[in-house]
C-alpha positions as CSV (number, residue, x, y, z in Angstrom):
1,M,-41.4,137.4,287.9
2,D,-44.4,138.1,285.5
3,C,-43.8,140.6,282.1
4,F,-45.7,143.2,283.1
5,R,-44.2,143.6,286.5
6,R,-40.8,143.7,284.2
7,M,-42.6,146.3,282.2
8,Q,-42.7,148.6,285.4
9,D,-39.6,147.9,287.1
10,A,-38.1,148.5,283.3
11,G,-39.3,152.3,283.9
12,G,-37.7,152.9,287.6
13,H,-39.1,155.8,288.7
14,C,-42.0,155.7,286.3
15,M,-43.4,152.6,288.4
16,K,-45.1,155.0,291.4
17,M,-46.9,157.4,288.9
18,H,-51.1,156.9,288.8
19,P,-52.4,154.7,286.5
20,M,-54.8,157.6,285.1
21,W,-52.5,160.0,284.1
22,Q,-52.9,162.1,286.3
23,E,-49.7,163.3,286.8
24,P,-46.8,163.9,283.8
25,L,-44.5,160.9,283.2
26,A,-41.0,161.2,282.1
27,I,-41.1,160.3,278.3
28,P,-37.6,158.7,277.0
29,G,-37.4,159.9,273.6
30,G,-41.0,161.0,273.4
31,D,-41.5,161.1,269.1
32,R,-43.0,157.5,268.6
33,Q,-45.2,157.2,271.7
34,S,-48.4,155.4,271.5
35,P,-51.2,155.4,271.0
36,I,-52.5,157.1,267.7
37,D,-55.2,158.1,265.4
38,I,-54.9,155.8,262.3
39,V,-55.8,157.5,259.5
40,V,-57.1,155.5,257.0
41,R,-57.2,157.8,253.8
42,K,-53.7,158.3,255.1
43,S,-52.1,155.0,255.6
44,L,-49.8,153.6,253.3
45,F,-50.8,150.1,251.6
46,D,-48.1,148.0,251.8
47,P,-47.9,144.9,249.4
48,Q,-44.9,143.3,250.9
49,L,-46.6,143.1,254.7
50,K,-47.0,139.2,255.1
51,P,-49.9,137.3,256.6
52,L,-49.2,136.9,260.5
53,V,-48.7,133.7,262.0
54,P,-49.5,133.0,265.5
55,L,-48.6,129.5,266.9
56,Y,-50.1,129.4,270.9
57,D,-50.0,127.0,273.4
58,P,-53.0,127.2,275.3
59,Q,-50.9,125.0,278.2
60,T,-48.5,127.8,278.5
61,C,-51.6,129.9,280.4
62,Q,-50.7,130.6,284.1
63,Q,-52.7,133.2,285.9
64,I,-54.9,136.1,286.1
65,W,-53.5,139.2,287.6
66,N,-55.3,142.7,288.6
67,N,-52.6,144.9,289.0
68,G,-54.3,147.8,289.8
69,Y,-54.5,149.4,286.2
70,S,-55.8,146.4,284.4
71,F,-56.2,142.6,284.7
72,L,-53.6,140.8,283.0
73,V,-53.5,137.3,281.5
74,E,-50.2,135.8,281.5
75,Y,-48.0,133.1,280.0
76,D,-45.0,131.2,280.4
77,D,-42.8,132.9,278.0
78,T,-39.5,130.9,278.9
79,T,-39.9,128.9,275.9
80,D,-41.1,129.1,272.5
81,K,-43.9,127.5,272.9
82,S,-46.5,130.5,272.4
83,T,-45.0,132.8,269.2
84,L,-46.0,135.3,266.9
85,K,-44.3,135.4,263.6
86,G,-45.1,137.1,260.0
87,G,-46.8,140.1,259.6
88,P,-44.3,143.0,259.8
89,L,-42.5,140.8,261.5
90,E,-38.1,140.0,260.6
91,D,-38.0,137.8,264.1
92,Q,-39.6,135.3,266.0
93,Y,-41.8,137.0,269.0
94,R,-43.0,135.2,272.5
95,L,-46.4,135.4,274.0
96,C,-45.9,136.9,277.2
97,Q,-49.2,138.2,278.5
98,F,-52.8,140.2,277.0
99,H,-54.6,142.5,279.2
100,F,-57.2,145.4,278.3
101,H,-58.2,149.1,278.2
102,W,-61.8,149.7,278.5
103,G,-64.2,152.9,279.4
104,E,-66.8,153.6,281.6
105,S,-69.2,153.6,278.8
106,N,-69.6,152.3,275.4
107,A,-68.8,155.5,274.2
108,W,-65.1,155.4,274.8
109,G,-62.5,152.8,276.1
110,S,-59.8,152.1,273.2
111,E,-56.6,153.4,273.1
112,H,-56.4,153.5,268.9
113,T,-58.8,154.9,267.2
114,V,-59.6,155.1,263.6
115,D,-60.5,158.1,261.6
116,R,-60.8,159.5,265.2
117,K,-63.8,156.8,266.3
118,L,-63.2,155.5,269.5
119,F,-64.3,151.8,270.9
120,P,-65.6,150.8,274.0
121,G,-62.5,148.9,274.7
122,E,-58.8,146.9,273.3
123,L,-57.3,144.4,273.7
124,H,-53.8,144.4,273.6
125,I,-51.6,140.8,272.8
126,V,-48.0,141.3,274.0
127,H,-44.9,139.4,272.6
128,W,-41.2,140.3,272.9
129,N,-38.6,139.4,270.8
130,T,-36.5,136.4,271.0
131,D,-34.3,136.3,268.1
132,K,-32.6,139.2,269.3
133,Y,-32.9,139.4,273.4
134,D,-32.3,137.0,276.1
135,L,-34.7,138.6,278.6
136,F,-37.4,140.3,278.2
137,E,-36.0,143.2,280.4
138,E,-33.5,143.4,277.5
139,A,-36.3,143.5,274.2
140,V,-38.7,146.3,276.5
141,M,-35.8,148.8,276.1
142,E,-35.2,148.2,272.7
143,N,-35.7,149.0,269.1
144,N,-38.0,145.8,267.6
145,G,-38.4,144.5,271.2
146,L,-41.8,144.3,271.5
147,A,-44.6,143.3,269.0
148,V,-47.9,144.2,270.5
149,I,-51.4,143.2,268.5
150,G,-54.1,146.1,269.0
151,I,-57.7,144.2,269.0
152,G,-61.0,145.8,269.2
153,K,-63.6,142.9,269.0
154,R,-66.3,141.4,270.5
155,H,-65.9,137.4,270.9
156,E,-67.5,133.8,272.2
157,G,-64.1,133.4,273.8
158,L,-64.2,136.0,276.1
159,Q,-66.7,133.8,278.5
160,K,-64.4,131.2,280.0
161,L,-62.2,134.8,280.8
162,V,-65.6,136.9,282.0
163,D,-66.6,133.7,284.3
164,A,-62.9,134.0,286.4
165,L,-62.7,137.8,286.9
166,P,-65.1,138.2,290.5
167,A,-61.8,136.1,291.8
168,V,-59.7,139.1,290.7
169,R,-61.9,141.9,291.4
170,H,-59.4,143.6,293.4
171,K,-56.1,144.7,293.2
172,D,-53.5,143.0,293.9
173,S,-55.3,139.5,293.4
174,A,-54.2,136.7,291.2
175,V,-56.0,133.7,290.6
176,D,-54.4,130.2,288.4
177,F,-56.3,130.7,285.0
178,E,-54.9,127.7,282.8
179,R,-55.3,126.7,279.0
180,F,-56.6,129.1,277.3
181,D,-56.2,130.0,273.9
182,P,-55.9,133.8,273.4
183,G,-55.9,132.9,269.5
184,C,-59.7,132.5,270.5
185,L,-59.5,136.5,270.7
186,L,-58.3,137.2,267.2
187,P,-60.5,138.0,264.1
188,S,-61.2,135.4,261.5
189,N,-59.1,137.5,259.0
190,I,-55.8,138.3,260.9
191,N,-53.9,139.4,257.6
192,D,-55.8,143.1,257.3
193,Y,-54.0,145.6,259.9
194,W,-52.0,148.2,260.2
195,T,-48.8,148.4,261.8
196,Y,-46.7,151.2,262.8
197,H,-43.7,152.1,265.3
198,G,-44.8,153.2,268.6
199,S,-44.4,152.8,272.3
200,L,-46.1,151.3,275.6
201,T,-48.9,152.8,276.5
202,T,-48.4,152.3,280.5
203,P,-44.9,152.9,282.3
204,P,-42.2,152.9,281.0
205,L,-43.1,153.7,277.6
206,T,-40.5,152.4,275.8
207,E,-40.3,153.3,272.4
208,A,-39.8,149.6,271.6
209,V,-43.3,148.5,270.3
210,T,-44.4,147.0,266.6
211,W,-48.1,147.5,266.4
212,I,-50.4,145.5,264.9
213,V,-53.9,147.1,264.6
214,M,-56.8,145.7,263.7
215,K,-60.1,147.9,263.8
216,Q,-63.7,145.3,265.3
217,H,-65.7,146.1,268.1
218,I,-65.4,144.9,271.3
219,E,-68.1,145.3,274.1
220,L,-66.4,145.1,277.9
221,A,-69.5,146.6,280.4
222,V,-68.7,143.2,282.3
223,F,-64.8,144.4,283.2
224,R,-66.4,147.5,284.5
225,S,-66.5,145.3,287.7
226,L,-63.3,144.9,288.9
227,L,-61.8,147.8,291.2
228,F,-58.3,150.2,291.1
229,T,-58.5,149.2,294.6
230,S,-57.2,146.7,297.2
231,A,-59.4,145.0,299.5
232,E,-58.2,146.7,302.6
233,E,-58.9,150.2,301.2
234,E,-61.5,152.1,302.5
235,V,-62.7,153.8,299.3
236,Q,-63.6,151.1,296.7
237,K,-62.8,152.7,293.0
238,G,-64.3,151.4,290.0
239,M,-61.5,149.9,287.2
240,V,-63.1,152.2,284.6
241,N,-60.9,154.4,282.1
242,N,-57.7,152.5,281.9
243,F,-56.6,153.9,278.9
244,R,-53.7,157.1,277.6
245,V,-54.6,159.7,275.8
246,Q,-53.6,159.5,272.2
247,Q,-50.2,160.7,271.0
248,P,-48.9,162.8,268.2
249,L,-47.7,160.9,265.2
250,R,-44.9,163.2,264.3
251,G,-44.0,162.2,260.7
252,R,-44.3,158.1,261.4
253,T,-45.6,156.5,258.4
254,V,-48.6,153.4,259.3
255,R,-48.4,151.3,257.1
256,S,-51.2,148.7,255.9
257,S,-51.2,145.2,255.0
258,F,-54.5,145.9,252.7
259,S,-56.1,148.4,250.3
260,P,-58.8,150.2,251.5
261,F,-59.7,151.8,248.2
262,L,-59.6,148.7,246.5
263,K,-62.5,147.7,248.7
264,E,-64.0,150.5,247.9
265,A,-64.1,150.2,244.3
266,Q,-65.2,146.3,244.5
267,S,-67.8,147.3,246.3
268,S,-69.1,149.8,244.1
269,A,-68.6,147.6,241.2
270,G,-71.2,145.0,243.1
271,E,-68.5,143.0,244.3
272,E,-68.3,141.4,248.0
273,P,-65.2,143.3,249.3
274,A,-62.7,140.7,251.5
275,L,-63.1,141.0,255.3
């Protein structure tokens, strides 16, 4: 079973909720929900944060699936062929899938914001902790069970993905999709990021996620051709605005692997800041 279906199954009754969040959701805990607004000047620079070490094998890529909320590119997560280590993570995490969130216009669409700035979309690369847990179903319910990289970025590597989307325009459609390296979607510098403890942004909303958020721009207009609806449904609904509203920080600390104040000082002194 693919890992997004496994996320939904772990939530039980949450599976039936409308993806556009029109109904109240049962939130486990509730104090570490995602997404959030990242306030740059309130983030805490942590020099102990390590560089990220993604090791992805494109041959583990399996398929693209329109689940009626987004589209997912799914990977074989039965072995440690595609993994993520380093950064704020103490354990090794195995790549499961990646998906996107986007708006109906370029004015909004991202789930996380930086100083209240909205971006047209956001990419989430989802991994689960195989050092601590034997099953994804366990990891999704426990502390430090998941690690998600959140990225807003335009990249030429998206073109192969875009070319495959017409085949999964409708809900529940899936096609084979092989040899895609999600590493091509990462920014050239993966060592500047924010990190905090949060939750899934889709049901079951479990607070099991170590978020690693990078800020860059993403253009996702082409994704707006996808549909929330299946081919059999009489009224077709465009797949847009598939993001969750922001959640309160509730005393959590957002750490950064870089110091924005140091970069400001370098810029004012005429030095080229690190990207």
